C-alpha positions in Angstrom: 19.4 23.3 -15.2 16.1 25.1 -15.6 12.4 24.1 -15.5 10.3 26.1 -18.0 7.1 26.5 -19.8 7.5 26.5 -23.6 6.2 29.7 -25.3 3.7 27.7 -27.4 2.1 26.3 -24.2 1.8 29.7 -22.8 0.2 31.0 -26.0 -2.3 28.2 -26.0 -3.0 28.4 -22.2 -2.3 31.9 -21.1 -3.9 31.3 -17.7 -1.8 28.1 -16.9 0.0 28.1 -13.6 2.4 25.3 -12.7 3.4 25.0 -9.0 6.9 23.8 -8.3 8.6 22.5 -5.3 12.4 21.9 -5.5 13.4 19.4 -2.9 17.0 18.7 -1.9 18.8 16.5 0.7 15.9 14.1 0.8 15.6 10.9 2.8 13.0 8.9 1.0 13.1 5.6 2.7 10.9 5.3 5.9 7.3 5.7 4.8 5.3 4.4 7.7 3.9 7.8 8.7 3.3 8.9 5.2 1.5 5.6 4.5 -0.8 6.2 7.4 -1.5 9.8 6.2 -2.3 8.4 2.8 -4.8 5.9 4.2 -6.5 8.6 6.3 -6.8 10.7 3.1 -8.4 7.8 1.2 -11.0 7.5 4.0 -11.7 11.2 3.7 -12.3 10.8 -0.1 -15.2 8.5 0.6 -17.0 11.2 2.7 -16.2 14.1 0.3 -16.8 12.6 -3.1 -19.2 10.3 -4.9 -18.3 7.8 -7.7 -21.2 9.0 -9.8 -20.4 12.8 -9.6 -16.7 13.2 -8.7 -15.8 14.2 -12.2 -18.1 17.2 -11.9 -15.5 18.8 -9.5 -14.5 22.2 -11.0 -10.8 21.4 -10.8 -11.3 18.1 -12.6 -13.6 19.7 -15.3 -10.8 22.2 -16.0 -8.1 19.5 -16.2 -10.3 17.5 -18.6 -10.8 20.6 -20.8 -7.0 21.1 -21.1 -6.5 17.5 -22.0 -9.2 17.7 -24.7 -7.4 20.8 -26.1 -4.5 18.6 -27.3 -6.6 15.7 -28.5 -6.6 13.5 -25.4 -9.8 11.7 -24.3 -9.5 12.1 -20.5 -11.9 9.2 -19.9 -9.8 6.8 -21.9 -6.5 8.2 -20.7 -7.4 9.9 -17.4 -5.4 12.6 -15.7 -3.6 11.3 -12.6 -6.0 12.7 -10.0 -9.0 11.4 -11.9 -7.5 7.9 -11.9 -6.6 8.1 -8.2 -10.1 9.3 -7.1 -11.8 6.6 -9.2 -9.6 3.9 -7.8 -10.3 4.9 -4.2 -14.0 5.5 -4.7 -14.4 2.1 -6.2 -12.9 0.6 -3.0 -9.3 0.3 -4.1 -6.2 1.2 -2.1 -3.2 3.2 -3.3 0.1 1.4 -2.7 2.6 2.9 -0.3 5.5 3.4 -2.7 7.9 5.8 -0.8 7.4 8.9 1.3 7.4 11.5 -1.5 5.0 9.6 -3.7 2.7 9.0 -0.8 2.7 12.7 0.2 2.0 14.0 -3.2 -0.8 11.5 -3.6 -2.2 12.8 -0.3 -2.2 16.4 -1.7 -3.6 15.3 -5.1 -6.6 13.5 -3.5 -7.2 16.2 -0.9 -7.3 19.1 -3.3 -8.3 17.4 -6.6 -5.1 18.5 -8.4 -2.6 16.6 -10.6 0.7 16.2 -8.8 3.9 14.5 -10.0 7.6 14.4 -9.3 10.9 13.6 -11.1 14.3 12.7 -9.7 16.3 15.8 -10.7 19.6 13.8 -10.8 18.1 11.5 -13.5 17.0 14.3 -15.8 19.2 15.6 -18.6 19.4 19.3 -19.4 16.4 21.6 -18.9 13.0 20.2 -18.0 10.1 21.8 -19.8 6.4 21.5 -20.3 6.0 21.5 -24.1 4.2 20.0 -27.0 5.7 16.7 -28.3 7.2 16.5 -31.7 6.5 12.7 -31.9 10.2 11.8 -32.1 10.9 11.7 -28.3 11.9 8.6 -26.4 9.6 7.5 -23.7 9.4 4.3 -21.6 6.4 4.1 -19.2 6.9 3.5 -15.5 7.7 -0.1 -14.8 8.1 -1.1 -18.4 10.9 -1.6 -20.9 9.2 -1.0 -24.3 9.1 2.5 -25.9 5.7 4.2 -26.0 6.4 7.6 -27.5 3.9 10.5 -27.5 1.9 11.6 -30.5 2.7 14.9 -32.2 1.1 17.8 -30.3 0.7 15.9 -27.1 1.4 18.1 -24.0 4.3 16.5 -22.1 7.1 17.1 -19.6 10.4 16.4 -21.3 14.2 17.0 -21.0 17.0 16.7 -23.5 16.9 12.9 -23.4 13.2 12.5 -24.1 9.8 12.6 -22.4 9.5 12.0 -18.7 5.8 12.3 -18.3 3.1 12.0 -21.0 -0.2 13.8 -21.5 0.5 16.3 -18.7 0.3 14.1 -15.6 -1.2 11.0 -17.1 1.7 8.5 -17.4 5.0 8.7 -15.6 8.2 7.6 -17.3 10.5 5.0 -15.8 13.8 6.9 -16.4 13.4 9.8 -13.9 11.0 8.1 -11.4 11.1 8.8 -7.7 12.7 5.9 -5.7 14.1 5.3 -2.2 17.5 6.5 -3.6 16.1 9.9 -4.7 17.9 12.8 -3.0 16.8 15.7 -5.2 13.4 16.1 -6.8 11.2 18.5 -8.7 7.6 18.3 -7.6 4.9 19.7 -9.9 1.3 20.8 -9.1 -0.8 21.7 -12.1 -3.1 24.6 -11.8 -5.8 25.6 -14.1 -8.7 28.1 -13.5 -10.9 28.1 -11.4 -7.9 27.1 -9.2 -6.4 30.5 -8.2 -2.7 31.2 -7.9 -3.3 32.0 -4.2 -4.9 28.6 -3.7 -2.1 27.0 -5.6 0.5 28.6 -3.4 -1.4 27.4 -0.3 -1.3 23.8 -1.7 2.4 24.1 -2.4 3.2 25.4 1.1 1.3 22.5 2.6 3.1 19.9 0.5 6.5 21.5 1.1 5.9 21.3 4.9 5.1 17.6 4.5 8.2 17.0 2.4 10.3 18.8 5.0 8.8 16.8 7.8 8.6 13.3 6.3 11.6 13.4 3.9 13.9 15.6 6.0 14.4 17.8 2.9 15.1 21.4 2.1 12.2 22.6 -0.1 11.5 25.9 -1.9 8.4 26.7 -3.8 7.7 28.7 -7.0 4.9 29.2 -9.5 5.5 29.2 -13.3 3.1 31.3 -15.4 3.1 33.7 -18.3 5.0 36.4 -16.3 7.4 33.9 -14.7 8.0 31.1 -17.2 11.2 29.5 -15.9 13.2 28.8 -12.8 16.6 27.4 -12.0 16.5 24.0 -10.4 
């Protein structure tokens, strides 16, 4: 099984860098400590961002530009980190779902990057970041009704269909992270001005958290134009 960037994506976004953590042997059950870490990060958001100006952050501006490039309105269908920040800044709390989800939400909020994960054992064939054909199956997280992507939408998909829509906007239900997840692929999206060196630092921090709180083995990699695929 591979994870790869489709050539058409690399042609459209030659500076794209997708950070990857491959986690194995996970214990994803006890999330008391990760929940406390998430709460502390939410408190930090209130001191480092403002509800009226948070969307001016350079990382978020870059993410919105990529979303608009494939026809998405990021204010109507916001990238995951935009939705997380807005929720916290408006006084909301993020639910403690499980350790891995808590930890990648911590990193997403802290560094203003989109982060997501899939249960590798629930994926079929190679996982790739590609443009949708409009024929793929997709059931959103927590739902049972199909909501397939539009033609040309940038998605994560495998041989069975889409697993996350509009980059990291809407997670699918099929390969979601649960307490039973033992193997996962964690993705951190990087677009300039976020540098590859900075992306690597973020990956290293998240991998250490996954090792500590999920008792997992974790290796990191970065996919880009020169290195478009890895073995999972």
